[in-house]
C-alpha positions as MATLAB code, in Angstrom:
seq = 'GELRISQKGMYSVRVRVDNRCGSDSTSRTFRVLEGPRAQFKLDTNFTCKGSTVAQQNTSTGDSLKFNWVAKPASMGTVRFLGGATAKDTRLEFPDTGLYVITLEVSNHVCAKQEVNDTILVGLKPTVMLDSIKDYCGDARFTPVGKFSAISRIDKVRWIFPMASGRDGSDKFDPGELRISQKGMYSVRVRVDNRCGSDS';
ca = [
     -24.060   42.411   34.359;
     -22.066   40.181   32.439;
     -18.451   41.597   31.491;
     -16.892   40.380   28.188;
     -12.925   40.876   27.532;
     -11.566   39.924   24.148;
      -8.305   40.831   24.680;
      -5.885   38.502   25.926;
      -4.160   39.318   29.373;
      -3.895   39.352   33.117;
      -7.082   41.283   34.481;
      -8.338   41.458   38.257;
     -11.875   42.361   39.288;
     -12.135   44.330   42.409;
     -15.596   44.718   44.631;
     -15.760   47.290   47.790;
     -18.606   47.568   50.100;
     -18.934   50.746   52.407;
     -21.617   51.791   55.265;
     -20.772   53.818   58.120;
     -19.141   51.219   60.240;
     -16.295   50.922   57.410;
     -15.668   49.227   54.539;
     -14.443   46.001   53.228;
     -12.934   45.136   49.737;
     -12.203   41.680   47.827;
     -10.467   41.236   44.325;
      -9.824   38.380   41.899;
      -7.395   37.834   39.376;
      -7.896   35.890   36.033;
      -6.243   35.297   32.733;
      -7.709   35.255   29.273;
      -5.534   32.963   27.090;
      -5.213   33.255   23.471;
      -6.461   29.706   22.216;
      -4.006   27.227   20.749;
      -3.361   27.204   16.724;
      -1.761   24.114   15.692;
       0.805   23.944   13.076;
       3.844   21.762   12.497;
       5.709   20.521    8.702;
       8.001   17.463    8.968;
      11.091   18.476    7.276;
      10.473   15.655    4.565;
       7.462   13.375    3.531;
       9.692   10.746    2.687;
      12.373    8.999    4.709;
      14.062    5.449    4.899;
      13.544    2.630    7.384;
      15.491    3.502   10.693;
      15.824    7.378    9.915;
      15.271   10.197   12.265;
      13.080   13.190   10.692;
      12.959   16.734   12.543;
       9.979   18.992   12.160;
       8.989   22.372   12.608;
       6.343   23.460   15.529;
       5.010   26.758   14.772;
       2.027   26.327   16.731;
       0.921   29.772   18.943;
      -1.273   30.087   21.926;
      -0.820   30.466   25.631;
       0.193   27.861   27.899;
       0.350   25.397   25.256;
       0.568   21.366   25.727;
       1.601   19.332   22.976;
       0.730   15.847   22.042;
       2.364   13.639   18.900;
       0.357   10.660   17.576;
       1.359    8.414   14.670;
      -1.057    6.629   13.020;
      -2.154    3.724   12.081;
      -0.384    2.421   15.175;
      -0.605   -0.845   12.889;
       2.180    0.125   11.014;
       4.647    0.063   13.457;
       6.328    2.122   16.230;
       6.957    5.653   15.953;
       9.647    7.076   18.460;
       9.248   10.806   19.660;
      12.892   11.504   20.695;
      12.056   13.998   23.302;
       9.101   12.704   24.182;
       5.322   12.558   22.676;
       4.598   15.824   25.006;
       7.518   17.858   24.138;
       7.144   20.804   21.735;
      10.045   20.214   19.546;
      10.666   16.536   19.445;
      12.142   14.206   16.327;
      10.746   11.215   14.796;
      12.356    7.870   14.406;
      10.946    5.412   12.055;
      11.998    1.916   13.000;
       9.054    0.493   10.447;
       8.076    0.885    7.033;
       4.711    2.332    5.945;
       2.563    5.314    5.186;
       1.985    7.517    8.543;
      -0.051   10.499    9.489;
       1.481   12.547   12.292;
      -1.020   14.333   14.333;
       0.055   17.060   16.674;
      -2.484   17.978   19.143;
      -2.214   21.325   21.125;
      -4.159   22.732   24.254;
      -4.296   24.701   26.956;
      -6.350   24.270   30.324;
      -9.314   26.460   29.060;
      -9.602   26.427   25.348;
     -10.745   23.780   22.831;
      -7.965   21.679   21.418;
      -6.803   21.887   18.043;
      -4.903   19.569   16.245;
      -2.825   19.235   12.350;
      -1.333   16.222   10.378;
       1.357   15.658    8.188;
       2.061   12.627    6.046;
       5.043   10.785    5.679;
       6.046    7.449    3.580;
       8.799    5.546    5.252;
      10.637    2.984    2.740;
      13.558    1.103    1.940;
      16.002    1.074   -1.102;
      14.079    0.428   -4.394;
      14.269   -2.988   -5.455;
      14.076   -4.027   -9.175;
      13.901   -7.491  -11.182;
      13.786   -7.796  -14.910;
      11.586  -10.558  -16.765;
      13.916  -12.753  -18.785;
      14.472  -11.977  -22.684;
      14.130  -15.139  -24.292;
      16.577  -15.957  -27.344;
      15.709  -14.695  -30.915;
      16.391  -15.864  -34.502;
      17.462  -13.234  -37.029;
      15.438  -10.366  -35.746;
      14.508   -9.353  -31.875;
      11.864   -7.203  -30.769;
      11.157   -6.852  -27.576;
       9.894   -4.541  -24.489;
      11.603   -5.011  -21.644;
       9.985   -5.334  -18.425;
      11.039   -4.486  -14.869;
       9.629   -5.512  -11.604;
       9.702   -2.326   -9.344;
       9.307   -2.690   -5.553;
       6.223   -1.283   -4.038;
       6.965   -0.026   -0.607;
       9.809    2.330   -1.807;
       9.253    5.508   -3.813;
      11.302    5.454   -6.717;
      13.110    8.837   -7.680;
      14.914    7.777  -10.597;
      14.771    4.981  -13.302;
      17.602    4.213  -15.737;
      17.430    1.913  -18.842;
      20.659    0.613  -20.493;
      20.383   -0.744  -23.950;
      23.000   -2.096  -26.392;
      24.259   -0.071  -28.823;
      23.000   -2.196  -31.649;
      19.316   -1.345  -30.465;
      19.863    2.291  -31.971;
      18.908    3.804  -28.376;
      21.370    4.401  -25.501;
      18.636    4.163  -22.696;
      15.534    5.334  -21.165;
      14.427    7.236  -17.880;
      10.754    5.952  -18.179;
       9.380    2.848  -16.101;
       8.205    1.405  -19.522;
      11.150    1.932  -21.593;
       9.486    1.016  -24.867;
      10.340   -1.575  -27.535;
      13.771   -2.319  -28.567;
      14.869   -3.674  -31.964;
      17.939   -5.441  -32.617;
      18.863   -6.855  -36.291;
      22.408   -8.188  -35.452;
      23.063  -11.814  -34.188;
      25.526  -11.912  -31.230;
      25.052  -11.521  -27.121;
      23.354   -8.670  -25.520;
      22.246   -7.185  -21.930;
      19.579   -5.012  -20.912;
      20.474   -3.181  -17.251;
      17.857   -1.178  -15.367;
      18.761    0.937  -12.281;
      16.522    2.462   -9.744;
      17.269    4.862   -7.145;
      16.051    6.827   -4.315;
      17.614    8.669   -1.058;
      17.668    5.229    0.990;
      20.093    3.557   -1.896;
      19.845    1.889   -5.447;
      19.239   -1.361   -7.311;
      20.096   -3.034  -10.783;
];
């Protein structure tokens, strides 16, 4: 009949036959493996072009094999420092884009498992200000910034003339300014992320 063993480990099965002329026996050893459970986490979900990112591979199971894949490949190359089949590898991103990093975990008898994490690879942010026209007597306007699309912006800071009654704003849309005193004025905006800043 059929045997069923559900605990992992090394096992052997032995059979012996006897008759009045003597006996003989043979055995086979086999292993019950724990199936793969894929699990990892990138150290960050945003990095800068040219940076290297570590990961924490906490996958479990017996006799594991690993395969790292970056998609979409059309974004650019991801370099797996240490190899795409190493348990502990670091990822280098020479190109910008949004990447899905997949870890495939398998062994020679159990079904493959995979898990994903996502990372945005950007540049330092850039910003440009639309021109502000000259006014007669009373100026009312909303400054408009054009922000880079490829990079995440962690912080924005507008700096306004004192004559506006406001010192600045931390919002992408700073709202309307009003200046009633004649003179030359400037409006400044600065954007930052971990890759750098622009103003």
